[in-house]
C-alpha positions as CSV (number, residue, x, y, z in Angstrom):
1,M,0.2,-0.1,0.1
2,S,1.3,3.3,-1.0
3,R,2.2,5.7,1.9
4,T,-0.9,7.9,2.1
5,L,-3.0,4.4,2.5
6,Q,-0.7,3.3,4.7
7,R,-1.9,5.4,7.7
8,P,-4.0,3.6,9.8
9,I,-7.4,5.1,10.0
10,S,-7.9,7.0,13.2
11,I,-10.8,6.9,15.6
12,G,-10.5,10.5,15.4
13,L,-10.9,11.0,11.6
14,T,-13.6,8.4,11.6
15,I,-15.6,10.6,13.9
16,A,-14.9,13.3,12.1
17,M,-16.0,11.9,8.9
18,A,-19.3,10.3,10.7
19,L,-19.8,14.2,11.6
20,A,-19.3,15.5,8.5
21,L,-21.8,12.8,6.9
22,A,-24.6,14.3,9.7
23,V,-23.7,17.9,8.6
24,L,-24.2,17.2,5.0
25,S,-26.9,14.5,5.1
26,P,-29.9,15.9,2.4
27,K,-32.1,18.5,3.8
28,P,-35.1,19.8,2.3
29,A,-34.4,21.3,-1.2
30,H,-32.8,24.8,-0.8
31,A,-31.6,25.8,-4.1
32,H,-35.0,25.5,-5.8
33,D,-37.8,24.2,-3.4
34,S,-39.5,22.2,-5.4
35,C,-39.2,18.6,-6.8
36,A,-38.6,18.0,-10.8
37,I,-41.3,15.3,-10.5
38,A,-44.7,16.6,-10.4
39,Q,-46.0,15.1,-7.4
40,P,-47.4,12.1,-8.6
41,A,-51.2,10.6,-7.3
42,A,-49.6,7.3,-6.9
43,T,-49.3,6.2,-3.2
44,G,-47.0,3.5,-1.7
45,L,-43.7,2.6,-2.8
46,L,-44.2,4.7,-6.6
47,G,-45.6,7.6,-4.7
48,S,-42.8,7.4,-2.1
49,V,-39.7,7.4,-4.6
50,L,-41.4,9.7,-7.1
51,A,-41.7,12.1,-4.3
52,A,-38.5,11.7,-3.2
53,V,-36.7,11.7,-6.5
54,N,-34.9,15.7,-6.6
55,V,-33.6,15.4,-10.2
56,F,-32.5,19.3,-11.1
57,A,-36.1,20.8,-10.0
58,S,-35.3,24.2,-11.3
59,I,-36.6,23.0,-14.1
60,L,-40.2,22.1,-12.9
61,P,-41.4,23.1,-9.7
62,T,-44.1,22.0,-7.3
63,A,-44.0,22.5,-3.9
64,E,-42.4,24.9,-1.4
65,A,-42.8,21.1,0.6
66,A,-39.7,19.4,2.0
67,C,-38.5,17.7,-1.3
68,P,-35.7,15.5,0.0
69,D,-32.9,14.8,-1.9
70,K,-32.7,11.9,-4.6
71,Y,-29.6,10.3,-2.8
72,E,-31.5,10.4,0.9
73,G,-31.2,6.5,1.2
74,V,-27.4,6.3,0.6
75,D,-26.0,4.4,3.4
76,V,-22.5,5.7,3.1
77,K,-19.8,3.2,4.0
78,L,-16.0,5.4,5.1
79,T,-14.3,2.4,5.7
80,R,-13.7,-0.9,4.0
81,D,-16.8,-2.8,4.7
82,W,-15.5,-5.8,2.6
83,L,-12.6,-6.2,4.8
84,D,-12.5,-7.9,8.0
85,E,-12.2,-4.9,11.1
86,D,-8.8,-6.1,12.6
87,E,-7.5,-6.3,9.3
88,E,-8.4,-2.9,8.5
89,E,-7.1,-1.3,11.3
90,A,-4.0,-3.2,11.2
91,G,-2.7,-1.4,8.0
92,E,-0.2,-2.7,5.9
93,A,1.3,-4.1,8.9
94,A,-0.9,-7.0,8.4
95,G,0.9,-7.8,5.4
96,P,-1.6,-8.7,2.0
97,R,-5.0,-9.1,3.3
98,S,-5.9,-12.5,2.4
99,N,-10.0,-11.7,2.0
100,A,-8.9,-9.2,-0.9
101,S,-5.7,-10.5,-2.8
102,K,-6.1,-14.3,-2.2
103,A,-2.7,-14.6,-2.8
104,N,0.1,-16.2,-1.3
105,P,0.5,-14.8,2.3
106,N,4.6,-14.2,1.5
107,S,3.4,-12.6,-1.6
108,D,3.8,-9.0,-1.9
109,A,0.5,-8.7,-3.2
110,P,-1.2,-5.2,-2.7
111,P,-3.7,-4.9,0.4
112,T,-7.0,-4.3,-2.0
113,F,-6.0,-6.2,-4.9
114,A,-9.0,-8.6,-5.5
115,P,-9.1,-10.5,-8.8
116,C,-12.0,-11.8,-10.2
117,R,-12.4,-15.6,-9.2
118,N,-15.2,-17.4,-9.8
119,G,-17.6,-14.3,-10.3
120,M,-16.5,-12.9,-7.3
121,A,-13.7,-10.5,-5.9
122,A,-12.5,-10.6,-2.4
123,D,-15.7,-13.1,-1.8
124,F,-17.6,-9.9,-1.8
125,F,-18.1,-8.0,-5.0
126,P,-19.8,-10.0,-8.2
127,C,-18.1,-9.6,-11.2
128,D,-16.9,-11.1,-14.4
129,G,-13.9,-10.8,-16.5
130,V,-12.9,-7.5,-14.4
131,D,-10.3,-7.4,-11.7
132,M,-10.0,-4.8,-8.8
133,L,-6.9,-3.6,-8.7
134,S,-7.0,-1.0,-5.5
135,H,-9.9,0.4,-4.0
136,V,-9.5,3.6,-2.0
137,S,-12.1,4.8,0.7
138,H,-14.0,7.6,1.8
139,A,-11.8,8.1,5.0
140,E,-9.0,8.0,2.9
141,L,-10.7,10.2,0.1
142,G,-11.7,12.9,2.6
143,T,-15.1,12.6,1.4
144,V,-18.7,11.2,2.4
145,F,-20.5,11.1,-1.1
146,V,-18.9,10.5,-4.7
147,N,-20.0,11.6,-7.7
148,D,-18.5,12.5,-11.1
149,I,-14.7,11.7,-11.9
150,W,-12.5,12.3,-15.0
151,G,-9.0,11.7,-15.2
152,W,-5.7,13.1,-16.6
153,T,-2.4,11.8,-17.9
154,D,0.6,14.3,-17.0
155,P,2.0,14.7,-20.5
156,Q,5.7,15.1,-18.8
157,S,5.6,12.3,-16.2
158,G,3.0,10.2,-18.3
159,K,1.5,10.0,-14.6
160,D,-2.4,9.0,-14.4
161,Y,-4.5,10.8,-12.3
162,A,-8.0,10.4,-10.8
163,L,-10.4,13.6,-10.4
164,V,-12.7,12.6,-8.1
165,G,-15.6,14.9,-7.5
166,S,-17.9,14.8,-4.0
167,S,-20.1,16.8,-2.5
168,T,-17.5,18.5,-0.6
169,G,-15.4,19.4,-3.5
170,T,-12.7,17.4,-6.5
171,V,-9.7,15.2,-4.9
172,F,-6.7,14.0,-6.6
173,V,-5.6,10.6,-6.3
174,D,-2.5,9.4,-8.4
175,I,-2.9,5.8,-10.0
176,S,0.2,5.0,-11.7
177,D,0.3,2.8,-9.8
178,A,-2.9,1.5,-9.6
179,K,-2.3,-1.0,-7.2
180,R,-1.3,1.2,-4.8
181,P,-2.8,4.5,-5.5
182,D,-1.7,8.2,-3.6
183,V,-4.3,10.5,-2.4
184,L,-2.9,14.1,-2.8
185,G,-5.5,16.5,-1.5
186,K,-9.0,17.8,-2.3
187,L,-10.0,21.3,-4.5
188,P,-12.4,22.5,-2.3
189,T,-16.3,23.5,-3.2
190,A,-16.4,27.1,-4.4
191,S,-19.6,27.4,-2.1
192,T,-21.4,25.4,0.3
193,F,-25.1,26.5,-0.3
194,G,-27.5,24.4,-2.6
195,G,-27.4,21.2,-4.9
196,S,-24.4,19.6,-2.8
197,S,-25.0,16.4,-4.6
198,W,-23.7,17.5,-8.1
199,R,-20.6,18.0,-9.3
200,D,-19.0,17.9,-12.6
201,I,-15.2,17.7,-13.8
202,K,-13.6,18.1,-17.5
203,V,-10.0,18.6,-18.6
204,Y,-8.2,21.2,-21.1
205,A,-4.9,22.0,-21.9
206,D,-3.8,20.5,-18.2
207,H,-6.5,22.6,-16.5
208,A,-9.4,21.1,-14.7
209,Y,-12.8,22.8,-14.7
210,V,-14.8,21.9,-12.2
211,V,-18.6,22.7,-11.9
212,S,-21.2,22.3,-9.0
213,E,-25.4,22.6,-8.3
214,H,-23.9,24.7,-5.6
215,T,-24.9,28.2,-5.7
216,N,-22.8,30.5,-7.0
217,H,-20.1,28.1,-7.4
218,G,-19.2,29.0,-11.0
219,V,-16.4,27.0,-13.1
220,Q,-13.3,26.3,-10.8
221,V,-10.5,26.3,-13.0
222,F,-7.2,24.3,-11.5
223,D,-3.8,24.2,-13.0
224,L,-2.9,20.4,-12.8
225,T,0.8,20.8,-13.2
226,R,0.7,21.5,-9.4
227,L,0.2,18.4,-8.8
228,R,3.8,17.3,-9.9
229,D,5.0,19.3,-6.8
230,W,2.9,17.5,-4.3
231,D,4.8,16.9,-0.8
232,G,3.4,13.6,0.4
233,T,0.6,15.2,2.4
234,Y,-3.2,15.3,2.4
235,T,-3.0,19.1,0.6
236,T,-5.7,21.6,0.3
237,Y,-5.6,23.3,-3.0
238,D,-6.8,26.8,-3.9
239,M,-8.2,27.3,-7.4
240,D,-6.7,29.4,-10.1
241,A,-9.1,31.1,-12.0
242,W,-13.1,31.6,-11.1
243,Y,-15.4,31.9,-14.2
244,T,-18.7,33.9,-12.5
245,G,-20.5,34.1,-15.7
246,H,-23.0,31.6,-14.3
247,G,-23.8,30.1,-10.6
248,S,-24.8,26.8,-10.2
249,A,-24.3,24.3,-13.8
250,H,-25.2,20.3,-13.6
251,N,-22.8,19.4,-16.0
252,I,-19.8,20.8,-18.6
253,N,-18.5,19.1,-21.3
254,I,-15.2,20.4,-23.0
255,N,-14.5,20.1,-26.9
256,E,-10.7,19.5,-26.6
257,D,-10.2,20.4,-30.2
258,T,-11.7,23.9,-30.1
259,G,-11.2,25.0,-26.8
260,F,-14.6,25.6,-26.0
261,L,-16.6,24.5,-22.5
262,Y,-20.4,24.0,-23.1
263,S,-22.1,24.2,-19.1
264,V,-25.5,22.5,-19.6
265,G,-28.3,23.2,-16.8
266,A,-26.6,25.9,-15.2
267,G,-27.9,29.4,-13.5
268,P,-27.4,32.9,-12.7
269,F,-24.2,34.0,-10.8
270,G,-25.5,36.1,-7.4
271,A,-29.1,37.2,-7.7
272,P,-30.6,39.2,-10.9
273,Y,-32.8,41.2,-8.5
274,E,-32.6,43.7,-5.4
275,V,-34.9,45.2,-2.7
276,T,-33.9,48.6,-1.6
277,V,-34.6,49.4,1.9
278,D,-34.9,54.0,2.2
279,E,-33.7,55.9,5.0
280,P,-34.2,56.7,7.5
281,S,-34.9,52.8,8.5
282,S,-32.2,51.1,10.3
283,A,-32.1,48.7,7.5
284,A,-31.9,51.0,4.6
285,G,-29.6,49.5,1.7
286,V,-29.7,47.1,-1.1
287,Y,-30.1,43.2,-0.7
288,D,-29.6,40.9,-3.4
289,A,-32.9,39.3,-4.5
290,A,-34.2,36.3,-5.9
291,G,-36.8,35.9,-8.8
292,A,-39.7,33.5,-9.3
293,S,-41.0,30.9,-12.2
294,F,-44.4,32.3,-11.5
295,G,-46.0,36.4,-12.1
296,P,-43.8,39.1,-14.1
297,A,-39.9,39.7,-13.4
298,P,-39.3,42.7,-11.8
299,T,-38.1,45.5,-14.4
300,E,-34.9,47.9,-14.0
301,E,-37.3,50.5,-13.2
302,G,-39.0,48.6,-10.4
303,L,-41.8,49.7,-8.3
304,T,-42.1,51.1,-4.8
305,G,-43.8,51.5,-2.0
306,D,-44.4,50.8,1.9
307,F,-43.4,47.5,2.9
308,A,-45.6,45.5,5.1
309,I,-45.3,41.9,7.0
310,V,-48.2,39.9,6.1
311,D,-51.0,39.1,8.9
312,A,-48.9,40.9,11.9
313,E,-51.3,41.4,13.7
314,S,-54.3,38.8,12.6
315,G,-52.7,36.1,14.5
316,L,-52.5,33.8,11.5
317,G,-48.4,34.5,11.5
318,S,-46.3,35.7,8.9
319,E,-45.9,33.2,6.4
320,G,-49.1,34.4,4.5
321,C,-50.5,31.3,4.0
322,D,-54.3,32.2,4.6
323,V,-56.6,35.2,3.7
324,L,-54.6,38.6,4.7
325,V,-56.2,40.6,7.2
326,D,-56.3,44.5,7.3
327,F,-53.6,44.1,4.8
328,P,-52.5,47.9,3.4
329,A,-53.5,47.7,-0.4
330,G,-50.4,49.1,-2.4
331,A,-47.9,47.9,-0.4
332,I,-44.9,45.6,-0.9
333,A,-45.6,42.4,1.1
334,I,-43.3,40.4,3.2
335,A,-44.0,36.7,3.9
336,D,-41.7,34.1,5.6
337,R,-40.9,30.8,3.7
338,G,-42.8,27.9,5.0
339,G,-46.3,26.4,5.4
340,C,-47.6,26.7,1.7
341,V,-46.1,26.8,-1.4
342,F,-44.8,29.8,-3.0
343,T,-47.7,30.6,-5.1
344,E,-50.1,30.5,-2.5
345,K,-48.5,33.2,-0.6
346,A,-48.1,35.0,-3.7
347,K,-51.8,35.2,-4.7
348,N,-52.9,35.8,-1.5
349,A,-51.0,38.7,-1.3
350,Q,-52.4,40.1,-4.4
351,D,-55.6,39.4,-3.7
352,A,-55.1,41.6,-0.5
353,G,-54.0,44.7,-2.8
354,A,-50.0,44.0,-2.7
355,I,-48.2,45.3,-5.4
356,A,-45.4,42.4,-5.0
357,I,-44.0,40.1,-2.6
358,V,-40.5,39.6,-0.9
359,I,-40.3,35.8,0.9
360,V,-38.0,35.7,3.3
361,D,-36.0,32.2,3.5
362,N,-35.6,30.4,6.7
363,Q,-32.4,28.6,5.9
364,P,-29.2,30.1,5.5
365,G,-27.2,30.6,2.5
366,P,-28.0,33.0,-0.6
367,P,-31.5,33.5,-2.3
368,A,-32.3,31.1,-4.6
369,N,-35.5,31.2,-7.3
370,L,-38.8,30.8,-6.0
371,G,-40.8,27.4,-7.7
372,G,-44.0,26.9,-9.3
373,T,-47.0,27.6,-11.6
374,D,-49.8,29.7,-11.4
375,D,-51.1,32.2,-14.2
376,S,-53.3,33.9,-12.7
377,I,-50.3,35.6,-10.5
378,T,-49.9,39.0,-11.6
379,I,-47.6,40.8,-9.2
380,P,-43.7,40.2,-9.1
381,A,-42.3,37.7,-6.5
382,V,-38.9,38.0,-5.1
383,R,-36.8,36.0,-2.3
384,V,-33.9,37.3,0.1
385,S,-32.0,35.7,2.1
386,Q,-32.7,34.7,6.1
387,H,-30.0,37.0,7.0
388,D,-30.9,40.2,4.8
389,G,-35.1,39.7,5.7
390,A,-34.1,39.7,9.9
391,I,-32.4,42.7,9.1
392,I,-35.2,44.3,6.8
393,K,-37.9,42.8,9.1
394,D,-36.1,44.6,12.0
395,G,-35.7,47.7,10.6
396,L,-39.9,48.4,9.8
397,D,-41.8,50.8,9.3
398,A,-39.8,51.4,5.8
399,S,-40.5,52.3,2.3
400,G,-39.0,50.9,-0.2
401,G,-38.7,49.2,-3.8
402,I,-37.6,46.2,-5.9
403,S,-36.1,45.9,-8.9
404,A,-34.0,44.5,-11.8
405,K,-30.0,44.9,-11.1
406,D,-28.6,47.2,-14.1
407,E,-25.9,44.7,-14.9
408,T,-26.0,40.6,-14.6
409,G,-24.4,38.0,-16.2
410,P,-25.2,36.7,-19.5
411,D,-28.9,34.8,-19.3
412,C,-28.4,31.4,-21.1
413,G,-31.4,29.6,-19.2
414,T,-30.3,25.9,-18.6
415,G,-29.3,25.1,-21.8
416,L,-26.0,25.4,-23.2
417,H,-23.8,28.2,-22.0
418,M,-20.6,28.3,-24.1
419,I,-17.5,29.5,-22.3
420,D,-14.1,30.0,-24.6
421,I,-11.2,28.3,-22.6
422,N,-8.4,28.7,-25.2
423,D,-6.7,30.5,-22.7
424,P,-6.8,28.1,-19.9
425,K,-6.8,30.4,-17.0
426,D,-8.9,33.3,-18.6
427,P,-12.4,31.5,-19.5
428,T,-14.5,34.0,-21.2
429,Y,-18.0,33.9,-22.5
430,A,-18.7,32.9,-25.8
431,G,-22.6,32.0,-26.7
432,C,-25.6,30.6,-25.6
433,F,-27.9,28.3,-27.0
434,D,-31.6,27.8,-25.2
435,D,-34.0,27.4,-27.6
436,H,-34.7,23.7,-26.3
437,G,-34.6,24.6,-22.9
438,Y,-33.0,22.4,-20.3
439,I,-29.9,19.9,-21.3
440,H,-28.8,18.1,-19.0
441,D,-25.6,16.5,-20.9
442,T,-23.8,17.2,-23.7
443,Q,-21.0,15.9,-25.7
444,C,-19.5,18.5,-28.5
445,V,-16.9,17.4,-31.3
446,V,-15.4,18.7,-34.5
447,Y,-18.0,16.4,-36.6
448,D,-15.9,14.1,-38.9
449,G,-18.7,11.6,-39.1
450,P,-20.7,10.3,-42.0
451,D,-23.0,13.4,-42.6
452,A,-21.5,15.0,-45.1
453,N,-23.5,18.4,-45.2
454,Y,-21.5,19.2,-41.5
455,Q,-18.2,17.5,-41.8
456,G,-15.7,20.2,-40.0
457,R,-18.6,21.6,-37.9
458,E,-18.5,22.0,-33.9
459,I,-22.0,20.0,-33.3
460,C,-23.1,19.6,-29.5
461,F,-25.2,16.1,-28.8
462,N,-27.5,16.9,-26.2
463,S,-29.7,15.0,-23.1
464,N,-32.4,17.3,-23.3
465,G,-34.6,16.0,-20.1
466,I,-37.1,18.6,-19.3
467,A,-39.5,16.1,-17.3
468,Y,-38.8,13.5,-15.0
469,E,-42.3,11.5,-16.6
470,L,-43.0,8.3,-18.4
471,E,-43.1,9.3,-21.9
472,G,-42.6,13.0,-20.8
473,R,-40.9,15.8,-22.2
474,N,-37.5,14.2,-23.2
475,Y,-35.7,14.5,-26.3
476,V,-32.3,14.1,-28.2
477,S,-31.3,17.0,-29.8
478,I,-28.4,18.1,-32.1
479,V,-27.6,21.9,-32.5
480,D,-25.0,23.4,-34.5
481,V,-22.6,25.6,-32.5
482,T,-19.6,26.4,-34.8
483,D,-21.1,30.2,-34.8
484,K,-21.2,30.7,-31.1
485,S,-23.2,33.9,-31.6
486,N,-25.6,32.0,-33.9
487,P,-26.0,28.1,-32.7
488,V,-28.7,26.5,-34.9
489,S,-30.8,23.7,-34.0
490,L,-30.5,20.7,-36.8
491,S,-32.9,18.1,-34.8
492,R,-34.4,17.3,-31.7
493,L,-36.6,14.2,-31.2
494,E,-39.0,12.4,-28.4
495,Y,-38.3,8.6,-28.2
496,D,-40.7,6.0,-27.3
497,G,-40.7,4.7,-23.6
498,S,-39.0,7.6,-22.2
499,G,-38.5,8.9,-18.5
500,Y,-35.8,11.2,-18.5
501,S,-33.5,12.0,-20.7
502,H,-30.0,11.8,-19.2
503,Q,-26.6,11.3,-20.7
504,G,-25.0,9.8,-23.6
505,W,-21.4,9.3,-25.8
506,L,-20.7,8.8,-29.7
507,T,-18.8,6.2,-30.8
508,E,-15.6,7.1,-32.4
509,D,-16.8,6.8,-36.1
510,K,-19.5,9.2,-34.7
511,R,-22.0,7.2,-36.0
512,W,-24.0,6.1,-33.6
513,F,-25.5,8.1,-30.2
514,L,-25.4,5.6,-27.1
515,H,-28.1,7.6,-24.8
516,G,-29.2,6.6,-21.3
517,D,-32.7,7.4,-20.1
518,E,-32.3,7.8,-16.1
519,G,-36.2,7.0,-15.5
520,D,-37.5,4.5,-17.7
521,E,-36.2,1.7,-15.4
522,F,-38.2,3.0,-12.6
523,L,-41.4,4.6,-14.2
524,A,-41.5,1.8,-16.3
525,G,-40.3,-1.2,-15.0
526,V,-37.8,-1.8,-17.5
527,N,-34.7,-3.5,-17.5
528,T,-31.5,-1.3,-17.8
529,T,-31.8,0.0,-21.2
530,T,-29.4,1.7,-23.4
531,R,-30.6,3.4,-26.9
532,V,-28.4,3.6,-29.4
533,W,-29.0,6.1,-32.3
534,D,-28.3,6.4,-35.5
535,V,-26.9,9.9,-36.1
536,S,-25.6,9.1,-40.1
537,D,-28.4,12.0,-40.9
538,L,-28.1,14.6,-38.0
539,T,-31.4,16.6,-39.3
540,A,-33.2,12.9,-38.8
541,P,-31.7,10.7,-36.1
542,F,-33.4,7.5,-35.3
543,V,-33.2,5.1,-32.6
544,H,-31.4,2.0,-34.0
545,Q,-31.6,-0.4,-31.0
546,V,-33.4,-0.3,-27.9
547,F,-30.7,-2.7,-25.6
548,V,-32.7,-4.2,-22.6
549,N,-30.0,-6.1,-20.5
550,D,-30.4,-8.3,-17.7
551,T,-29.9,-6.2,-15.2
552,T,-32.3,-4.4,-13.1
553,S,-30.8,-1.1,-12.2
554,I,-30.8,2.6,-13.2
555,D,-28.3,3.4,-16.0
556,H,-26.5,7.0,-15.1
557,N,-23.0,7.6,-17.0
558,L,-21.6,5.9,-20.1
559,Y,-18.4,6.2,-22.6
560,T,-16.8,5.0,-25.2
561,K,-13.6,3.9,-26.2
562,G,-12.7,1.9,-29.7
563,D,-15.9,-0.6,-29.9
564,R,-16.5,-0.7,-26.0
565,V,-18.9,0.9,-23.8
566,Y,-18.2,1.3,-20.0
567,A,-21.5,2.2,-18.6
568,S,-22.0,3.0,-14.7
569,N,-25.1,2.1,-13.8
570,Y,-26.2,2.9,-10.1
571,T,-26.9,-0.5,-8.3
572,T,-24.8,-2.8,-10.3
573,G,-21.8,-1.2,-11.0
574,L,-19.6,-1.1,-13.9
575,R,-21.0,-2.8,-16.9
576,I,-19.1,-3.1,-20.0
577,Y,-20.8,-3.6,-23.5
578,D,-19.8,-4.9,-27.0
579,A,-20.0,-2.6,-29.7
580,S,-18.2,-3.9,-32.0
581,D,-21.0,-5.1,-34.1
582,I,-23.2,-2.3,-33.5
583,A,-24.8,-2.1,-37.1
584,G,-25.9,-5.5,-36.9
585,A,-26.6,-7.6,-33.9
586,G,-26.1,-4.2,-31.9
587,I,-24.4,-3.6,-28.5
588,S,-24.4,-6.4,-25.3
589,E,-22.6,-7.1,-22.4
590,I,-19.4,-8.6,-21.9
591,A,-18.1,-8.0,-18.4
592,Y,-19.1,-6.4,-15.2
593,F,-17.6,-5.6,-11.8
594,D,-20.5,-4.4,-9.4
595,V,-19.2,-2.5,-6.8
596,Y,-22.9,-2.2,-4.8
597,P,-23.4,-6.1,-3.9
598,E,-26.3,-5.3,-1.6
599,N,-29.2,-5.4,-4.3
600,D,-29.9,-4.3,-8.0
601,N,-33.0,-2.2,-7.1
602,P,-33.8,0.6,-9.4
603,T,-32.7,3.1,-7.0
604,F,-30.7,5.7,-6.2
605,E,-29.6,4.5,-2.8
606,G,-25.5,3.5,-3.8
607,G,-23.6,2.1,-6.4
608,T,-21.4,4.1,-9.5
609,W,-22.5,7.4,-10.7
610,S,-19.9,7.4,-13.3
611,N,-16.2,6.1,-14.6
612,Y,-13.2,7.0,-16.7
613,P,-11.5,4.6,-18.9
614,Y,-9.2,6.9,-20.9
615,F,-5.9,6.5,-19.1
616,S,-2.7,6.0,-20.3
617,Q,-2.5,2.3,-18.8
618,E,-3.9,0.0,-21.1
619,N,-7.5,-1.1,-19.5
620,V,-7.7,0.3,-16.4
621,V,-10.7,2.2,-15.2
622,A,-11.6,4.6,-12.9
623,V,-15.2,3.8,-11.0
624,G,-16.5,6.3,-8.7
625,S,-18.6,4.9,-6.0
626,I,-21.2,6.9,-4.4
627,D,-21.3,4.9,-1.1
628,R,-18.2,3.5,-0.9
629,G,-15.5,5.8,-2.7
630,L,-13.0,5.1,-5.4
631,F,-12.3,1.7,-7.4
632,I,-9.4,1.1,-9.7
633,L,-10.7,-2.1,-12.0
634,K,-8.9,-3.7,-15.1
635,P,-10.8,-5.7,-17.6
636,R,-9.1,-8.8,-18.5
637,G,-8.0,-9.6,-21.8
638,G,-10.0,-8.2,-24.8
639,R,-13.2,-7.4,-22.3
640,G,-12.0,-3.9,-22.1
């Protein structure tokens, strides 16, 4: 074991990690206060799971009531639960661990190496044709929840590094000796409020670019060559540059051939509106405010009036969830968050004669947009932070106004937000495409596929999930982004059996787009399903094959390399598909390593989020495990 992983896990570290997990455990959604799934009429298991899934809810607001994180059921294992407790605590002093390596006791086999034998690795992980080279636990990574993963090969030294996304930042792991990895340290998240479960990482010109659904996270830029100077201790790194043209983002893709980064599912940085309190109030000043998905948006000219707390003297509370009593018509209403949906508060204020409503948050952190839909609302609604709201209320009686800020970042909605990173440490805004609404993931390439009309053009292939619902608004879309100031939609198609259009990747010849839908397994009750799109005509793609595996888990991220497909499928782990006869027989499974042996349920309770198969080391694949950390795997022979 390497010197970083040699250290026994101290009781203090374990306790600290457990406390961190308790602090970071999912809370009611703060960034958007809604579930992406419209609350179903179903009850029992169906109703419970649908109510729990919180997929990028800024796009489909529902009730303000607590909307649990979809990863609420994850049971994190900080240390290696697959090893005997005494072996785990003993560290390298115990020598090669027979549970893992099954090697000769006198060998120098690495302690966490476990070949796949008779369908199992370490007598714990189901497998077929894939060996475990090493496992790095959450405690060693300094994490409590792992999400995305990417990689980097140092062009100078040839070393391979895994870039491991987590709820608290990005961890750098040297896997050059894949059986003895070194954990170098972490780049902490740029923000700590909002959607902590999501982080995404890509690499360009020896720099890592990191986004998160944390509010106001922006794009972190980190010079990976700094890892060459690692001093052997767990290091906390700082970022080298920070792009704040957007705030949160769900995902990014980088076209390394052009030097353009594409953020998707992004939100604004900061708050686009402001609440002004006039002198002589003790609260006089300007306060950031977020907007709403209902009612008219505040204008730059704004509106002014006296502020009035709803129901302050009525005995009904200050949440505005009932008919307002003695509210002064023409005033700006102030209501506390909680008790009912945002639209109900706004409608009650409007019916009482308010010209606008300010909703005060009941959780710490920057303000986030108000979700909900009600076409009858005709007054603006904004949200201020808990901190600012308390100051404003303490300063009443007062007058003031609500307005849009004069200067905000580019408004790309939740589509393609294009960033020029040709100067890696100076990312600059390049363009937008929002005609298709929310884009969940994308792959952008200089096209050299079979459609001669678009060869040499820069084309983005998008997983365009609008609604988590069976046969809902889910699309695969293709956009020409060669001219960043005038991107052009080439096609946008729905498909049968959709649940949530999630992610996909092109084959190397760019004839096929392999696409995963994150909702169909649960919503339709089908086995793990991958759709193979024929994209030889970019204006008329169609589904060539629907590959239904014999597994039951939900699929997440997949990547192609040569004629192999590496799919991270939550509770059934890494699955490897053969795509050598994709035009004929289609794809089929040839190997797997299940990092979540507990079950194969179509849930988000654990397993693998993503993988990275592009290291310089042949057939080495890094696999992120939500609940167990990092696995370094190697398919055998022709399997990989």
